[in-house]
C-alpha positions in Angstrom: 127.2 -99.8 -62.0 125.6 -97.7 -64.7 126.8 -94.1 -64.9 124.0 -91.5 -64.5 124.3 -89.1 -67.4 121.2 -87.0 -66.7 121.5 -83.3 -66.7 122.5 -81.7 -63.4 122.0 -78.1 -62.4 124.0 -76.2 -59.8 122.3 -74.0 -57.2 123.8 -70.9 -55.8 122.4 -68.6 -53.1 123.0 -64.9 -52.5 122.1 -62.7 -49.5 121.7 -59.0 -50.1 122.1 -57.0 -46.9 120.1 -53.8 -47.2 120.2 -50.8 -44.9 119.1 -47.2 -45.7 119.0 -47.9 -49.5 122.5 -49.2 -49.4 123.8 -52.8 -50.0 126.7 -54.4 -48.2 129.2 -55.7 -50.8 132.4 -57.7 -50.8 135.2 -57.4 -53.4 136.5 -60.8 -54.5 140.2 -61.5 -54.1 142.4 -64.5 -54.6 139.6 -66.7 -56.0 139.1 -68.5 -59.3 136.4 -66.2 -60.5 136.0 -62.4 -61.0 138.8 -61.2 -58.8 138.6 -57.5 -58.1 134.8 -57.4 -58.6 132.1 -56.8 -56.0 129.6 -59.4 -55.0 127.1 -60.1 -52.3 127.3 -62.8 -49.6 127.1 -65.9 -51.7 127.7 -69.6 -51.9 126.5 -73.0 -53.0 124.2 -75.4 -51.2 126.2 -78.0 -49.2 123.6 -80.7 -49.6 121.0 -81.6 -47.1 120.3 -78.0 -46.3 117.5 -75.6 -47.5 118.4 -72.5 -49.5 117.4 -70.4 -46.5 119.7 -72.3 -44.3 122.5 -71.9 -46.8 122.3 -68.1 -46.9 122.1 -68.0 -43.1 125.2 -70.2 -43.0 127.0 -68.0 -45.6 126.1 -64.8 -43.7 127.9 -66.2 -40.6 130.9 -67.6 -42.6 131.5 -64.5 -44.8 130.2 -61.6 -42.7 130.2 -62.8 -39.1 126.5 -61.9 -38.6 123.5 -63.9 -37.4 120.4 -63.6 -39.6 117.2 -65.1 -38.2 115.2 -67.2 -40.6 112.2 -64.9 -40.2 114.3 -62.0 -41.5 115.4 -63.6 -44.7 113.1 -62.9 -47.7 113.3 -64.6 -51.1 113.6 -61.8 -53.7 114.7 -63.2 -57.1 115.4 -66.4 -59.0 117.6 -66.5 -62.0 118.3 -69.3 -64.5 122.0 -68.6 -65.5 124.0 -70.1 -68.3 127.8 -70.2 -67.9 130.0 -71.7 -70.6 130.6 -74.9 -68.5 127.4 -75.3 -66.5 124.0 -73.9 -65.7 122.8 -72.5 -62.4 119.7 -71.7 -60.5 120.6 -68.5 -58.6 118.4 -67.7 -55.6 118.6 -64.2 -54.2 117.5 -63.3 -50.7 117.3 -60.0 -48.9 117.7 -59.2 -45.2 117.4 -55.8 -43.6 117.8 -57.1 -40.0 120.6 -59.1 -38.4 122.7 -59.4 -35.3 126.2 -58.1 -35.4 128.1 -55.7 -37.6 129.0 -57.2 -41.1 132.8 -57.7 -41.3 135.2 -59.5 -43.7 135.5 -62.9 -42.2 137.3 -64.3 -45.2 140.2 -62.0 -45.9 141.8 -64.8 -48.0 138.9 -64.4 -50.5 137.9 -60.8 -50.2 140.0 -57.6 -49.9 137.4 -54.9 -49.4 133.9 -54.5 -48.0 131.5 -51.6 -47.9 128.0 -50.1 -48.2 127.0 -49.0 -51.7 123.9 -47.1 -52.9 121.7 -49.7 -54.6 120.9 -47.3 -57.4 124.6 -46.6 -58.0 126.5 -49.9 -57.9 130.3 -50.0 -58.4 131.4 -50.4 -62.0 133.5 -53.5 -61.1 130.5 -55.6 -60.0 130.1 -59.3 -61.0 127.8 -58.9 -64.1 125.2 -61.5 -63.2 124.9 -60.1 -59.7 124.6 -56.5 -61.0 121.8 -57.8 -63.4 119.9 -59.5 -60.6 120.1 -56.5 -58.2 118.9 -54.2 -60.9 116.0 -56.5 -61.6 115.2 -56.7 -57.9 115.3 -52.8 -57.6 112.8 -52.8 -60.6 110.5 -55.1 -58.7 111.1 -58.2 -60.9 111.3 -61.7 -59.3 112.6 -63.9 -62.1 115.2 -63.5 -64.9 117.5 -65.4 -67.2 121.2 -64.5 -67.6 123.8 -65.6 -70.1 121.6 -67.3 -72.6 122.2 -64.7 -75.3 125.8 -65.7 -75.3 125.2 -69.2 -76.7 
């Protein structure tokens, strides 16, 4: 069988929970990437699921909340370059959900909290900080990491 050598891109999804100008963030812990830095609810597509279904699934897995499809809004797309691969990052925002967000993955996160969206923590995953700042400025598309080539 012939090996397929075509370019492949990875897709990541992010869910920004927003309430009263604050964002719910998770501090990464015991992972292979950016330990000690804050992120949003995030994950990869599992295959055979839409991006919206993926963020709804991730919200349940990571924060223990139920987000209705009608309450998830696409906010931003980024084409991101990492040293070993490229990503399409899809950011969604929700301001309504059922349940109280909690740390459902204490083996991957050691702190959670609400942070002012205009004053994010210094120790924030850089590409996520970039995307949130772009969203706050009303932008819907950006490119990240390409200047590091």
